[in-house]
C-alpha positions as CSV (number, residue, x, y, z in Angstrom):
1,M,0.0,0.0,0.0
2,G,1.6,3.3,-1.0
3,G,0.9,6.7,0.4
4,G,-1.4,7.6,-2.5
5,A,-3.6,4.6,-2.0
6,M,-4.2,5.7,1.6
7,V,-5.1,9.2,0.5
8,E,-7.7,7.8,-1.9
9,E,-9.2,5.6,0.9
10,V,-9.6,8.5,3.3
11,E,-11.1,10.8,0.6
12,E,-13.6,8.1,-0.4
13,M,-14.7,7.8,3.3
14,S,-15.0,11.6,3.5
15,I,-17.3,11.8,0.5
16,L,-19.6,8.8,1.4
17,E,-19.7,8.9,5.2
18,A,-18.9,12.4,6.5
19,K,-22.5,13.5,6.8
20,A,-23.6,10.3,8.4
21,I,-20.7,10.5,10.9
22,I,-21.5,14.1,11.7
23,D,-25.1,13.1,12.3
24,K,-24.0,10.5,14.9
25,M,-22.3,13.2,16.9
26,K,-25.6,14.9,17.6
27,L,-24.1,18.4,17.2
28,S,-26.0,21.4,18.4
29,D,-25.2,23.0,15.0
30,K,-27.7,21.1,12.8
31,A,-26.5,22.8,9.6
32,A,-23.2,20.8,9.9
33,A,-25.0,17.6,9.0
34,E,-27.3,19.1,6.3
35,A,-25.4,21.8,4.4
36,E,-23.8,20.9,1.1
37,H,-20.6,22.8,2.1
38,F,-19.6,23.7,5.6
39,P,-16.5,26.0,5.4
40,G,-14.2,27.3,8.0
41,E,-14.0,31.0,8.9
42,G,-10.3,31.3,9.5
43,S,-7.2,31.2,7.2
44,F,-3.8,29.7,7.0
45,L,-2.6,32.8,8.8
46,V,-4.6,31.8,11.8
47,V,-2.9,28.4,12.0
48,I,0.5,30.1,11.5
49,G,-0.3,32.5,14.3
50,V,-1.4,29.8,16.8
51,G,1.5,27.5,15.8
52,T,4.1,30.2,16.1
53,F,2.8,31.5,19.4
54,S,2.8,28.0,20.9
55,A,6.3,27.6,19.7
56,L,7.3,30.1,22.3
57,G,7.6,27.1,24.5
58,G,10.5,26.0,22.3
59,G,12.0,29.5,23.0
60,L,12.0,28.7,26.7
61,F,13.8,25.4,25.9
62,G,16.4,27.3,23.9
63,L,16.9,30.0,26.5
64,D,17.7,27.4,29.2
65,I,20.0,25.5,26.9
66,G,21.8,28.7,25.8
67,Y,22.2,30.6,29.0
68,I,23.8,27.9,31.2
69,S,27.1,27.7,29.2
70,G,27.8,31.4,29.5
71,V,26.6,31.7,33.1
72,E,28.9,29.0,34.3
73,S,31.8,30.8,32.7
74,M,30.9,34.3,34.2
75,E,33.1,35.7,36.9
76,S,30.0,37.1,38.6
77,F,28.5,33.6,38.9
78,R,31.7,32.3,40.6
79,Q,31.8,35.3,42.9
80,D,28.2,35.1,44.0
81,L,27.9,31.3,44.5
82,L,31.3,29.8,44.6
83,G,33.5,32.3,46.4
84,G,35.4,33.0,43.2
85,E,36.4,29.4,42.6
86,R,35.9,27.5,39.4
87,M,33.5,24.5,39.5
88,D,35.1,21.1,39.0
89,S,33.9,18.9,36.1
90,L,31.4,16.9,38.4
91,T,29.7,20.1,39.7
92,T,29.6,21.6,36.2
93,G,28.0,18.5,34.9
94,L,25.4,18.4,37.7
95,V,24.4,22.1,37.3
96,T,23.9,21.5,33.6
97,G,22.5,18.0,33.7
98,I,19.9,18.4,36.6
99,F,17.8,20.4,34.1
100,A,17.4,17.2,32.0
101,V,16.5,15.2,35.1
102,G,13.5,17.5,35.7
103,A,12.5,17.2,32.1
104,V,12.6,13.4,32.3
105,C,10.4,13.4,35.3
106,A,7.8,15.7,33.9
107,A,7.7,14.0,30.5
108,F,7.3,10.5,32.1
109,P,4.1,9.1,30.5
110,T,2.2,8.6,33.8
111,I,2.8,12.2,34.8
112,I,2.3,13.9,31.5
113,G,-0.7,11.6,30.7
114,A,-2.4,12.7,33.9
115,I,-1.8,16.4,33.1
116,V,-2.9,16.2,29.5
117,D,-5.9,14.1,30.3
118,Y,-7.1,16.6,32.9
119,T,-6.1,19.9,31.3
120,G,-5.7,19.1,27.6
121,R,-2.7,20.1,25.5
122,K,-3.6,23.8,25.8
123,G,-3.8,23.5,29.5
124,S,-0.5,21.7,29.8
125,I,1.1,24.6,27.8
126,I,-0.2,27.1,30.3
127,V,1.0,24.9,33.2
128,G,4.4,24.6,31.6
129,G,4.8,28.4,31.2
130,T,3.8,29.0,34.8
131,V,6.2,26.4,36.2
132,F,9.0,27.8,34.0
133,C,8.6,31.2,35.7
134,L,8.9,29.6,39.1
135,G,12.1,27.8,38.0
136,A,13.6,31.0,36.6
137,L,12.9,32.9,39.8
138,S,14.5,30.2,41.9
139,Q,17.6,30.3,39.7
140,G,17.9,34.0,39.3
141,L,17.6,34.7,43.1
142,S,19.7,31.7,44.1
143,P,21.8,32.3,47.3
144,S,23.6,29.0,46.9
145,L,24.3,26.1,44.5
146,T,21.5,24.1,46.2
147,W,18.9,26.7,45.2
148,M,20.4,26.7,41.7
149,Y,20.0,22.9,41.5
150,A,16.4,23.2,42.6
151,G,15.6,26.0,40.1
152,R,17.3,24.1,37.2
153,F,15.2,21.0,38.1
154,V,11.9,23.0,38.2
155,A,12.7,24.8,34.9
156,G,13.6,21.4,33.4
157,A,10.3,20.0,34.5
158,S,8.5,22.8,32.7
159,V,10.4,22.4,29.5
160,G,9.9,18.6,29.6
161,L,6.2,19.1,29.8
162,L,6.3,21.7,27.0
163,S,8.5,19.7,24.7
164,A,6.3,16.6,25.0
165,N,3.2,18.6,24.2
166,I,3.8,21.5,21.9
167,P,4.9,19.6,18.7
168,I,1.9,17.4,19.1
169,Y,-0.4,20.4,19.6
170,Q,1.1,22.0,16.5
171,G,0.7,18.9,14.5
172,E,-2.9,18.4,15.5
173,I,-4.0,21.9,14.5
174,A,-2.0,22.1,11.3
175,P,-3.3,21.0,7.9
176,P,-1.3,18.0,6.5
177,E,0.4,19.9,3.7
178,Y,1.9,22.5,6.1
179,R,2.4,20.4,9.2
180,G,6.1,20.0,8.7
181,A,6.7,23.8,8.5
182,I,4.4,24.6,11.4
183,V,5.9,22.0,13.8
184,G,9.3,23.1,12.5
185,T,8.7,26.5,14.1
186,Y,9.2,24.7,17.5
187,Q,12.8,24.0,16.6
188,L,13.2,27.5,15.1
189,A,12.0,28.9,18.5
190,I,14.6,26.8,20.2
191,T,17.3,28.3,18.1
192,I,16.0,31.8,18.7
193,G,16.1,31.1,22.4
194,I,19.7,29.8,22.2
195,M,20.8,32.7,20.1
196,V,19.2,35.3,22.4
197,A,20.8,33.6,25.5
198,F,24.2,33.6,23.9
199,W,24.2,37.3,23.0
200,V,22.6,38.3,26.4
201,N,25.5,36.4,28.1
202,Y,28.0,38.1,25.8
203,G,26.6,41.5,26.8
204,L,26.4,40.7,30.5
205,E,29.7,38.8,30.9
206,E,31.4,41.6,32.8
207,V,28.3,43.2,34.4
208,P,28.1,42.7,38.2
209,H,25.5,40.0,38.9
210,G,25.1,39.7,35.2
211,W,24.3,36.0,35.4
212,R,21.2,36.8,37.6
213,I,19.9,39.3,35.0
214,S,20.4,36.7,32.2
215,I,18.2,34.2,34.0
216,L,15.5,36.6,35.3
217,L,15.0,38.0,31.8
218,Q,13.4,34.6,31.0
219,L,10.4,35.6,33.1
220,I,9.2,37.7,30.1
221,P,8.6,34.9,27.6
222,G,7.6,32.5,30.3
223,G,4.9,34.8,31.6
224,L,3.8,35.6,28.0
225,L,3.3,31.9,27.2
226,A,1.4,31.3,30.5
227,V,-1.0,34.2,29.9
228,G,-1.3,34.0,26.1
229,G,-2.0,30.2,26.4
230,F,-5.5,31.1,27.6
231,F,-6.3,32.5,24.1
232,M,-5.2,29.5,22.1
233,P,-7.7,27.0,20.7
234,R,-7.8,23.5,22.1
235,S,-6.6,20.6,20.0
236,P,-9.6,19.3,18.0
237,R,-8.3,15.7,18.3
238,W,-8.2,16.0,22.1
239,L,-11.7,17.4,22.1
240,V,-13.0,14.5,20.0
241,S,-11.3,12.0,22.3
242,K,-13.3,13.6,25.2
243,K,-16.5,13.5,23.1
244,R,-16.7,17.3,23.0
245,Y,-17.7,17.2,19.3
246,Q,-19.3,20.6,19.0
247,E,-16.2,22.3,20.6
248,A,-14.0,20.4,18.1
249,L,-16.1,21.6,15.2
250,D,-16.0,25.2,16.5
251,V,-12.2,25.0,16.7
252,L,-11.9,23.6,13.1
253,I,-14.2,26.4,11.9
254,R,-11.9,28.9,13.6
255,I,-8.6,27.6,12.2
256,R,-9.6,26.3,8.7
257,S,-10.2,28.5,5.6
258,K,-13.4,29.1,3.6
259,D,-12.1,26.7,0.9
260,E,-12.2,23.7,3.3
261,D,-15.2,21.7,4.4
262,V,-14.4,21.2,8.1
263,R,-16.8,18.2,8.4
264,L,-14.4,16.1,6.3
265,E,-11.6,16.6,8.9
266,L,-13.9,16.2,11.9
267,A,-15.3,13.0,10.4
268,G,-11.8,11.6,9.8
269,I,-10.7,12.4,13.4
270,Y,-13.9,10.9,14.8
271,K,-13.6,7.6,12.8
272,E,-10.0,7.1,13.7
273,C,-10.7,7.9,17.4
274,R,-13.6,5.5,17.5
275,R,-11.6,2.8,15.8
276,E,-8.8,3.1,18.5
277,M,-11.2,3.4,21.4
278,S,-13.0,0.3,20.3
279,T,-10.0,-1.7,21.3
280,G,-10.3,-0.6,24.9
281,K,-8.3,1.8,27.1
282,P,-4.6,2.1,26.3
283,T,-2.4,-0.3,28.2
284,W,1.4,-0.5,28.6
285,K,1.4,-4.0,27.2
286,E,-0.3,-2.9,24.0
287,M,1.9,0.1,23.6
288,F,5.0,-2.0,23.7
289,S,3.7,-4.7,21.4
290,K,3.4,-5.2,17.7
291,T,3.2,-2.1,15.5
292,N,2.9,0.2,18.5
293,G,6.1,-1.1,20.0
294,K,8.0,-0.8,16.8
295,V,6.9,2.7,16.1
296,L,7.8,3.6,19.7
297,A,11.3,2.1,19.3
298,I,11.8,4.3,16.1
299,G,10.8,7.4,18.0
300,I,13.0,6.6,21.0
301,V,16.0,5.9,18.7
302,L,15.5,9.1,16.7
303,Q,15.3,11.2,19.9
304,L,18.4,9.6,21.4
305,I,20.4,10.2,18.1
306,Q,19.2,13.8,18.1
307,Q,20.8,14.4,21.5
308,M,23.8,12.2,21.1
309,C,24.9,13.6,17.7
310,G,27.0,16.2,19.5
311,L,25.1,19.5,19.0
312,N,24.5,20.2,22.7
313,L,28.2,19.9,23.4
314,F,28.5,23.3,21.7
315,M,25.3,24.6,23.2
316,Y,26.2,23.7,26.8
317,Y,30.0,24.0,26.6
318,G,30.6,26.2,23.6
319,P,32.7,28.8,25.4
320,E,35.0,26.1,26.9
321,V,35.5,24.5,23.4
322,F,36.3,27.8,21.8
323,E,38.5,28.9,24.6
324,K,40.5,25.7,24.1
325,V,41.1,26.8,20.5
326,F,41.4,30.6,20.8
327,H,42.9,30.9,24.3
328,S,40.8,34.0,25.0
329,P,37.6,34.1,27.1
330,K,36.3,37.1,25.2
331,S,36.9,35.4,21.8
332,A,35.3,32.2,23.2
333,F,32.1,34.1,24.1
334,F,32.0,35.9,20.8
335,F,32.4,32.7,18.7
336,N,29.8,31.0,20.8
337,A,27.4,33.8,20.2
338,L,28.1,33.6,16.4
339,S,27.2,29.9,16.6
340,G,23.8,30.9,18.0
341,I,23.2,33.0,14.9
342,V,24.3,30.1,12.6
343,N,21.9,27.8,14.4
344,F,19.0,30.3,14.1
345,L,19.5,31.1,10.4
346,S,20.1,27.5,9.4
347,T,16.7,26.4,10.7
348,F,14.9,28.5,8.1
349,P,15.7,26.1,5.2
350,A,13.9,23.3,7.1
351,L,10.6,25.4,7.2
352,F,10.6,25.5,3.4
353,L,12.0,22.0,2.7
354,L,10.2,19.8,5.3
355,D,7.0,19.6,3.2
356,R,8.9,19.6,-0.1
357,L,11.8,17.2,0.2
358,G,10.5,15.4,3.2
359,R,11.7,14.6,6.7
360,M,13.9,11.7,5.8
361,T,15.9,13.4,3.0
362,L,16.8,16.2,5.4
363,L,17.7,13.7,8.2
364,M,19.9,11.8,5.8
365,Y,22.0,14.7,4.5
366,S,22.0,16.4,7.8
367,A,23.6,13.4,9.6
368,A,26.1,12.9,6.8
369,G,27.2,16.5,7.0
370,M,27.6,16.3,10.8
371,A,29.6,13.1,10.6
372,I,32.1,14.8,8.2
373,C,32.4,17.8,10.6
374,C,33.1,15.4,13.5
375,V,35.9,13.7,11.7
376,I,37.5,17.1,10.9
377,L,37.2,18.2,14.5
378,A,38.7,15.0,15.8
379,V,41.6,15.0,13.4
380,V,42.5,18.8,13.4
381,G,41.7,19.2,17.1
382,S,43.8,16.3,18.3
383,A,46.7,17.2,16.0
384,C,46.8,21.0,16.6
385,F,45.4,21.7,20.1
386,E,46.4,18.8,22.2
387,G,49.6,17.0,23.2
388,P,53.2,18.0,22.3
389,Y,52.1,19.8,19.1
390,E,49.5,22.0,20.8
391,S,49.3,25.5,19.1
392,S,51.9,24.4,16.5
393,C,49.6,24.4,13.5
394,G,49.1,28.2,13.1
395,D,46.0,30.3,12.9
396,W,44.5,28.3,10.0
397,A,43.7,25.4,12.4
398,K,41.7,27.7,14.6
399,Y,39.5,28.8,11.8
400,V,39.2,25.2,10.4
401,V,37.9,24.1,13.8
402,A,35.5,27.1,14.1
403,G,34.3,26.5,10.5
404,A,33.7,22.8,11.2
405,V,31.7,23.8,14.3
406,F,29.6,26.2,12.3
407,F,29.0,23.8,9.5
408,F,28.1,21.1,12.0
409,I,25.5,23.4,13.6
410,F,24.2,24.3,10.1
411,N,23.6,20.6,9.3
412,F,21.9,20.0,12.6
413,A,19.6,23.0,12.3
414,Y,18.1,22.2,9.0
415,G,17.8,18.4,9.6
416,W,18.0,16.6,12.9
417,G,16.9,19.6,14.9
418,P,13.4,20.1,13.5
419,C,12.8,16.8,11.7
420,V,12.8,14.6,14.8
421,W,10.2,16.7,16.6
422,V,8.0,16.8,13.5
423,Y,8.3,13.0,12.9
424,C,7.6,12.0,16.5
425,A,4.6,14.3,16.5
426,E,3.2,12.4,13.5
427,I,3.9,8.7,14.0
428,F,1.8,7.7,17.0
429,S,-1.9,6.9,17.0
430,L,-4.2,9.1,19.0
431,K,-4.9,6.4,21.5
432,Y,-1.2,6.1,22.6
433,K,0.1,9.5,21.5
434,T,0.4,11.2,24.9
435,K,2.2,8.2,26.5
436,A,4.3,7.4,23.5
437,N,5.4,11.0,22.9
438,G,6.2,11.2,26.6
439,L,8.5,8.2,26.4
440,T,10.3,9.5,23.3
441,T,10.6,12.9,24.9
442,D,12.0,11.2,28.0
443,A,14.6,9.5,25.7
444,N,15.5,12.9,24.3
445,W,16.1,14.2,27.8
446,V,18.0,11.1,28.9
447,G,20.3,11.8,26.0
448,N,20.3,15.5,27.0
449,F,21.4,14.6,30.5
450,F,24.3,12.5,29.2
451,I,25.4,15.3,26.8
452,G,25.0,17.8,29.6
453,F,26.9,15.7,32.3
454,A,29.5,13.8,30.4
455,P,31.4,16.3,28.1
456,P,33.5,17.9,30.9
457,W,34.8,14.5,31.7
458,L,35.1,13.4,28.0
459,M,36.9,16.6,27.0
460,L,39.2,16.3,30.0
461,N,40.2,12.7,29.3
462,L,39.7,12.3,25.5
463,G,39.9,15.8,24.3
464,F,39.0,16.3,20.7
465,K,39.0,12.5,20.2
466,T,35.5,12.7,21.7
467,F,34.3,13.7,18.3
468,W,35.0,10.2,16.9
469,I,32.1,9.0,19.2
470,F,29.8,11.7,17.7
471,A,30.9,10.7,14.2
472,A,29.7,7.2,14.8
473,V,26.4,8.3,16.1
474,N,25.8,10.5,13.0
475,I,26.7,7.6,10.7
476,L,23.8,5.7,12.4
477,G,21.6,8.8,11.8
478,T,22.4,8.7,8.1
479,V,21.3,5.1,7.9
480,A,18.0,6.0,9.7
481,G,17.3,8.7,7.2
482,C,17.8,6.3,4.3
483,V,15.4,3.5,5.5
484,L,12.5,5.0,7.6
485,P,9.1,5.8,5.9
486,E,8.4,9.3,4.7
487,T,5.4,11.1,6.3
488,K,5.2,14.3,4.4
489,G,1.8,15.3,2.9
490,K,-0.1,12.6,4.8
491,T,-2.8,13.2,7.4
492,L,-2.1,11.9,10.9
493,E,-4.6,9.1,10.3
494,E,-2.9,8.1,7.0
495,V,0.5,7.9,8.8
496,Q,-0.8,5.1,11.1
497,Q,-2.0,3.1,8.1
498,M,1.4,3.6,6.3
499,F,3.4,2.3,9.3
500,A,1.1,-0.8,9.6
501,A,1.7,-1.4,5.8
502,W,5.5,-0.9,6.2
503,F,5.7,-3.4,9.0
504,D,3.7,-5.9,7.0
505,G,6.4,-5.7,4.3
506,Q,4.5,-3.5,1.8
507,D,6.1,-0.8,-0.3
508,V,5.8,2.7,1.1
509,P,7.7,5.9,0.4
510,H,10.9,6.0,2.5
511,G,14.1,7.9,3.0
512,H,16.3,7.2,0.0
513,E,13.4,7.6,-2.4
514,A,12.2,11.0,-0.9
515,L,14.4,13.2,-3.0
516,C,13.4,11.5,-6.3
517,T,9.8,11.8,-5.3
518,A,10.2,15.5,-4.5
519,E,11.9,16.1,-7.9
520,E,9.0,14.4,-9.6
521,E,6.5,16.6,-7.7
522,F,8.4,19.8,-8.6
523,S,8.4,18.9,-12.3
524,E,4.7,18.0,-12.2
525,E,3.8,21.2,-10.3
526,S,5.5,23.2,-13.0
527,G,3.1,21.5,-15.4
528,E,0.2,22.7,-13.1
529,E,-1.1,19.2,-12.4
530,D,-2.6,18.3,-9.1
531,P,0.1,16.9,-6.8
532,R,-2.5,14.9,-4.8
533,E,-3.7,13.1,-7.9
534,L,-0.1,12.4,-8.8
535,S,0.5,11.0,-5.3
536,M,-2.6,8.7,-5.8
537,E,-1.3,7.5,-9.2
538,R,2.1,6.6,-7.6
539,G,0.3,4.7,-4.9
540,K,-1.6,2.7,-7.5
């Protein structure tokens, strides 16, 4: 079964059954079951606005990733909390890594499932923004490292909650043809947060108590998300799962354009939800078995690779890496701030290419590029900045290392950064989505903890040879991008059917075919033919 065949099946259901399904819901709006066409009242700009605002949670994620590397290197931080002494590698790893421990706890399926079940995805975003502000206050006003640990844990819990919910929320309100770009704004917001944090730290490096100002400034976006969340629509899929059908219809009317008959989408959501609920309440055994377990394993592996590929070594310890190369704290902060700009700008290609070339094509080329950069860093770094030949290579080596770091960040930002969040928001069925996405997000944060805790020890004992480990991880990422099924252009309900077909050995679009498929679509679009019909023909 190809992707096109699934599209045809869903469209046939929409035409023949939509009105009958709407009638079963017993909506208060009787016109929904009787009218020939029942359009939305919004526009694509409404979806973009909601998706972009909710991505502010990604900005909080980025701020917390970005500020810690600079704060730990500030003289004011050492004077206020450490009596002017530098932290040892264990303490540095704990201050950085405790954030990920909080995220793992909050994203644990039992916890996040209870929060989402009670408050919905919208409510969980509001809770996340509120808790983030509490964490920022605790950190910014810390009288000791103990308070700093507590604040980092609380802020991590908020970001764990947000990171497990926002990409799903965005995916559930987005139309299929733009879902990749809209969910991709979450990663873009992360890069904005990182970039802002880097430059704020650069400006506050020599300011008395500058580290406190850097942290307390995070109250602004945290408060904005907590308050603004009240004005966001609820997820229509969550509403259907709670049998609040009229509210789901009202949301779809609000976020879909006049060209779309919102009953078709509502009927598709209802049918898929009923099919899943007919099998009973979700259980752990079912989630880890058969197709569900296989899809879950894919999500967990992708999230682990995203964290273990090496990017957060630069995000968490960028100043230390650059100081090892340039032997100047000021230069280290400056080049670290430049890396934030590279990370931000390089995410924009993903927003345009995710729904064109596909998720897997970007993952494949992204990982291959990062692997090449890791080899360069391992070879040049070990030869020129360590051992008896340290600083013997001349200035060219400094700029080769800096260039390799920037090119690594570029490759991550257009590929493994946004694509993994998009993919994991798409691949799970509605019945298991909250728990499964909680587990994959937990995997992300377990990897984040390792990459936050281990690098000080790795760089101390292995130096630039550490990058051979990251090269191996990125080779694995390249293979994943070649073989996994492609989800671009499919509804969330179609994705479930595609994975079931793939696990049954049927032919579906996958990684190494995605670029060829995209080129066919580009050429056909230039001939002004319907891409959906072309997709159906390929499926046949």
